[in-house]
N, C-alpha and C positions, 0 to 999 in steps of 0.2 A: 509483568503486565500481560504478556502473550506467552502461552505455553502450548507446544505440540508435544504430546507424550505418546511415543511409539505409534504414530498415526500412519495408517495405510488406507488407500481408497482404490477400489477395483471397479472396472466397468466390464461386466461379463468375465472374460478370462484375462483381460488386460489390467495389470496393476499400474495405475497412473502415478501413485505415490506409495513409497515403500519405507516403512519403519522410520518415519520422520520424527526426530527428537530435536526440539529447538526451544530455547527460552530467551525472550527479549525483555530487558528490564525497562523501567520507567526512564524516560528522557533519552532513549537511544533511537537513532535513525538506522534502520536495518534495510539493506537492499538485497532482494532475492534475484539472482541472475540465472540464466540458462537458455539453451536453444529452444526453439519452438517444439512443443510436445514434451518438454522436460518434466512437467508437472507443476509449474508455477501457478497457472490459472486455477487448477484443481485445488492447490493449497490455499489460495486466496478465497475461493468459494467456500471451503470448509471454515476458514477463519471468520468469514462474515455470515455464516449460517445458511448459505445457499445450497450447500451439500453437507451431508453427514458422513463422517469417516466410517469406513468399513470396519476398522479396528482402531483402538486407541481413543484419545480424548484431546479436544482443543478447548483451551480456556482463555478468557479475556478478563483481566482483573479478578481472577479467581472464579469466574462464572463459566460453567460448562456450556458450550454452544448448543448441545443436544438437550440437556436437562434443565438449563436455565436460560433459554434463548432471549427472553425479554430483558432480563437483567443484564445480559452480555451486550445486547444491541443498544441499550441506553448508554453504554460506555464507549461505543464505536462510532466512528465516522468513516464513510466509504466513498471513494471516488473510482468508479469503474472505468474500463478502457473506452467505453462508448457512452457518451452523455445521453441520457434518456429523460426527456421532459414532457410535460403536458402542453401540447401545441397551443391550446386555447386559453392558457393561463399566461399572464405576464410574469416576468421574472420576480417581481415583488409578491405577486399572489402565490407563486411557487414557494418562495421562502416562508410566507405565512403558513402555507400548507404543511411544510416540513416542521415548523415550530409547533404547530398544533398537534402534529402526529407524535412528537416527542414530549408533549405536555409542558412546554416551556410557558411560564407565566406571561400573560399578555404584555404587561409593561416591560418585563425583561426582554421578551421577544422583540418588541419594537426597537429597543436599544441595540440588541445584537444584530438585527437586520440592518440597521443603519451602519453599524460598525463594519459588517461584511461587505455592504455595498461600497463603502469607502475603501476598504482594504483591497478589493478586487476591481476597483474603478468601474462599477456597473451603472453609475447614475445616468449615463447618456442613453441607456437602452432598457433599464430595469422595468420601466412601465409599458414597454412594448410587448406584444404577444411573442412568446418564445418561438413560434413557428417562423418568425422572421430572422432569427439569430443565425450567425455564422457558427461554424464548428468551434472556433475559439471562444466566442461569446458564451456558447452553451457550456463549455468546459469550465469557464470562470464561474458561472452561476452554480454549477454542480459543486465546485470547490467551496463556494460560500455556504451552500446548503449543508455540506458535510460537516462544517465547523460550527454551525449555528447553535447546536445544543452543547457546545463546549465539551467534546468527547475527550476521554483520556487516551484513546488509541485512534490513530488515523491510518486507514488502509488505502493505499494508492496502487492502482493497476495501470501501468503506462500513463502516468499523470500528465505528461507534457504533450500528448498527442494534440495537434491542431492549435497549439498556443504560439503566438508571435513572440519574438525575443523579449520584448518589454514585459509581457505577462509571465514568461518563463522566469525572468528575474524577480518579479513580484512574488511568484509562488515559491521560488527557492528561498528568498529572504524570509517569507512567512514561515516556511517549514523550519528553518534554522531557529527562528525566534520561538516558535511553539515548543520545539524540542528542548531548548534552553530552559523553558518554563516547566518542563516535566512531561510533556506529551510524548508518547511512544509512537513512532512512525514505522510502518511496515510497507515497503515500496517494492513492487516488481517492475523491472524496466529492462529494455534492450539498449538503453542509452548509457554505455559504460562510462563515458566521461562524467556524466552527471552523478552516477553512483560513486565514482572515485572522489568527486568533489564533495558530496554531501554525506555519504554514509559513514557511520562509526564502525560498523562491521558489514561484511558482505557474506552471502551464502551463494554457492554455485551448485545448481541442481542439474543432473544429467540422468535421463532415463528413470525419473521418479525417485532418485536417491540424492541426498545432500552430499556432494563430493568435497566441498571445502566450506569451512566456517571460521571466520576470523577477520582481522584487519588486512588491508592491502599490504602493509609491511610484513605481517605474518606470512602472507602468500609469497611475497618476494623471497623471504628467508627460507621457506620450505622448498621453493623451487630453485634455491641457490642462485638467484638473479638479483643483483644489487640495484640496478637501474632499469626499470621496464614499466611500461604503462599497464593499467589494469586490462586494457584490450589485449595486449600481448600475453599477459598471464592467463587471462580467461581462455584464449584460444589454445594455449598449451594444455589446460585442463580438459576442456571439452573435446579437444582433438585426440587425447590419449586414451579416452574411454574410462571404464570403471576401475581398472586396476590402480592407477595413480590416484584417481579421485578419492577412492575409499581410504587410501593411506593418509591423504591430506586431511580428510574429515576427522579421522580418528586421532590424528596428532595435533589438531587445533584446539 
C-alpha cells in the first residue's frame, strides 16, 4: 500500500532523507520514530505529495505521488501536526467542503458526515464557527475530515497533539478498528508509549537514514535485551549513532 523506493530528499547541500526503502502492507499500523531533524516530517511530506523526492519514488496503492498525484491523493487521508481550518466555516461546512473536494456523492457524503460526527463526538460544536474551537476540537474535526472519503491509507503526523485523554482513547480505538478492516496507517510520533501500544512495526530514523525496521520484539532481540521499554531501546539506538543503527536496519 505504501512504498518508498530508494528515496532521498535534499535541501541545498543538506540531505534530509537518504536512500529510504520501506514497504508497508495493507492493514498495518507503522510508526516512524526519531529525534527532531531526523527526516520524519520530510518523509511524510513526500508521502502526502507536499514535497517531491530528489531521487527515488514514493507510491500509494501503486500510484506514484509525482506522476499520478490525483489518483494517489484519492486513496490518502492526512492528519498534519497542526490543524488548519477555515475560521469562518462551521465544522459541518468544513466536512461538506472536504466531501465535495473528493467528489463524494451527496447522499453518501451526508451519511459519512453523520458517522464521523458521531465517531469523534463533534455534535456539541460542529455547527459553530471553527474560529471558536479549542486545539483539541480542531484536531478531532481534522481527523473526521481525513476519514470522510474512506481512504485506504491514513497518514498521521503527531496525531495526539492537543487531545484530551478521552479523545485519545477514541482515536486509538478507531485506528485499531480501521487497521483491522484493512486500512494502512503511517504514523510519525514522539510518544513512544503510544507507538509501542499501537504499532505492528516501528522504524527508527536518525540523520535521514532508517536505522531500524521491525517489531519491538525484534529490536529487543537484536539489542540482546529481554525486558525493556521501547523508550529505553529507542534511546540506545539514537544515542549510539549511525554505526549500530545501520546494522540493525540491515538485519531486520
